[in-house]
C-alpha positions, 0 to 999 in steps of 0.5 A: 518493567519499562524498556530501560529496565526500570520498574513500571508504575503500578495502577491505582489501588482500585484497579482490577483486571476485567473479567473476560469470562462470566456467567449469565442468569442461567449459569451459562458462560459469557465472554466479554470483549473489551476493545481498544476504547474500553467498550465491552461486547458480550458473547453467550456461549450457552447459545452454541449447540454443543455439549457444556464441556465443548462450550467451556473449551471454546469459551476459554480459547475465545476469551484468550483473544478478547484483549485489546492487545490481541483483538483490538476491535469488536469487528474482529470478535464479531467475525470470529463469533460467526465462524465459531457458531458455524463450527459449533453447528457443524459439530452438532450435525454429526451422528455422534457429536464430540463432547469436547476438543479431545474428541475431535478426530482427523476425519472430522477435521478434514470433513469440516475443512472441506465444508467451510470457507477459507476465512472460517478455516483460518480463524477457527483452526488458529483458535483450536491450535492454541488448545494444548490437546490439539498441539500434537497428534493426527487431529493437530496435523490436520489443523496445521494443513494450509489451505489455498485462499480464495481469489479476490473478486475485487477488480481495479477501476479502468482509467476513466472510472477512477477519473470519474471517482476523483472528479466527483470527490474533488468537486465536493471537497473543494466546494466545502473547502472554498465555503469554509475559507470564505467564511473564515475570511468573513470571521477574521474581518469581524474579529478585526472590527472591519465590519459595521456593527449591527449590519447583517454581515456583522451578525453573521460574523458574530454567529461564525465566532460562536460556531468557531468556539462552540460548534453551534448557534444559540437556540431556544425552545419554541412553543412546540417544544422544539429547539430552534436557532435564535431569530437574529441568527436565523434571519442573518444566515438565511435559515436554520438548516445545516447548509445555512449555518454550521456547514459554513465552517465544518465538513459534513459526513459526505464531504469528509468521505470525499476527502477520504477518497482523495487521500486514497487516490493520492497515496493508496492508503486503505480505509482503516488507515484513512479512518484513524489518520492523525493530524500531520505535523509540518516541519518547523523549518520549511526551507528557503522556498517556504514549502511545508513538509508534513510528517504523517503517522500511519497506523495499520493494526492488522500488522500486530503489536510493534509493527502497526505504525509507520511514517511518511513525509510529503511536501506541498510543492504547489497545486497538484503535489501530494502535500497540497492535499494535506494542506487543504485537509488541514484547512478544511478541518481547522475549526472542528479540530480546534473545538475538539482539542479544547474539549478533549485534548489529545484527540489528534485526528485529521478528519473531523466532521460535524454531525447533522444529528449531534447526540445521536448514539453511535452504534459502532463501539470500535470507533472513537466516540464523538466529541460534542457534535463532532465525529471522526474518520470515514466509516465504510458506510459513509463511503458507500453512501457517498458513492451512491449520492455521486452515482458511482455504485458501491464504495470506491475504497477497495477498488480504488486502492487496488487501482492506485497500488497495482497500476498507478504506484506499482509498489506496496503500500502498508503491506509486504511485496509478497502481499502486493504481488499475491493480493493486488497484482496477480489477480487483477484482470487489468494488470493481466491484460497489460502484462500480455503486451509486456510478455510479448515484448519480452519474448520478442526481445529475447528472440532478437537477442538470440539472433544477435551476434555475440562473443563466442571466444572465451574471456580469460585473465591470463594467457595460456602458454600453449595457445597460438597468438593471432591478430585479435586473440589467442587460438588453442586449436588452429587445426580444429577450426570451424572454418577449415581451409582446403589446405588444412588449418583455419581459413577464416578472417582474423575478424572471425576469431571472436566468433570461434570457440577455440579463441581465448581473449585476455587483457593483453588483447584489450588495447588493440581490440578497443582500437578496432572497436573505435575504427569500426565505429568510424567506418560506420560514419562514412560507409553506406549503411548496407555496406557497413552492415554486410562487412563490419556489423557482426565484428562490431557487435562482438566487440560491443559484447566484449566491452560489456563483459570487460567493463567501461572503466577497464575498456577505457584504460585499455584504449589509452594503452594502444601502441603504434604496433596495435594501430598498424596491426588493425590497419592491415586487418581492415585493409585486408593485408592480413588475409593475403 
């Protein structure tokens, strides 16, 4: 059924569900994994050193995951197969190896759990829990136990290191972009007929037109049986190498990797997102300023069905803005994308580059197959190769993403806040080093706040009839003062009422206290700082505390309700007349 309740269209009559489990020539079980591109990879379970019933059970569990809806790439099934072989070898080493899954004991599960690494446990335990025989009982309880993940060893770059990575990527990509733009202008001049026919520049323009339409220059087979660029183009272009010919309009694998590094450094995307990035769509209405806003679709397959897609909007405000990099990426790949769209409509990939060896078989079946001489995205191997050529060591994508997400952006990117904190922020040594200063500053601030004079009197909505009114508050126990007088009662100034636990402040006191707050502020502007601090600072800070509790709006309204009697009372209080 479709989402609206209509019956879905049936597949063609010759359609058949692929066989995920089959047998080899010797009768052993083989599981086939079809990835999202329809490529198949086979796993021979007869190779596992366990009894045939155990092989059959493990094959059934493995096959249940070998669908594009569950395991969409071969990389996942290959990893799971490595862990499964490790599990099978562990079972085979036991004194009495179990013949099937129902022979697994809690002790055996605990022993295996302590001997394998975290990922092996997570992958195989999840697979085993899908078997009905291991969904209840003591062995099932052991399989359900959580295990603390290993700490990531990947650390962020220093500011200088990430700067070097950015600089190297920017230098290579901008050089390629400038080359493509310059040749695009030459091609446009040729198409406009402004270049003298028959000249060298005219032949170059003709060759660029062929490259823009087909991706290659015409070739012939020489006397040695090798394909060679036709002489007129070879002479005009100054050679037949890629640098002299097709690189004039297309990115190389290395330049595409440099673009991927810049996208990582700008947006904090990981390599899997960059690798499959679709062509961003510019808003049809660019506004009065003419700045394009791009709608970018991102794919994160590991989130699972229904949660793997999200979108971003970025605007090209000019040089240095995030959207400018998108504009440049579109410009650098425009000729390659046009040929790919003509040859394979709907491919819709942003990062397209031309191979120096078109037609070479692609070893990784998880990647989008090449279209003619053009390949897509940035493979992890390309990142490592680019880094080595730039003298930067290993691939910059994991360390770079950690640096951008944890230290530059300081917010999640295609992952949850929990993952951001647990996997990116807390394990990072650079974040930890920066946190020392923040924690110390927080401790000092807390200590300073503890030493700050604050309001002690209770704040209430209504007065209590049993309380005694004073100049600044009501008192619930005048005879039990923290500052008793020699003759009994309270010997403190009325300014100390707000520092007394016996005091009660309600809305009726707010107007005169707001007026007192203003009066103390006025005194601050005319008295020497030391004198004001000695006589009036504590009272002013208590009133500041009260104002924060009451709120700015009610405090302002209370100030508007000050009466002449309030003003006279505060005047007498400040001049000391009430202390006599």
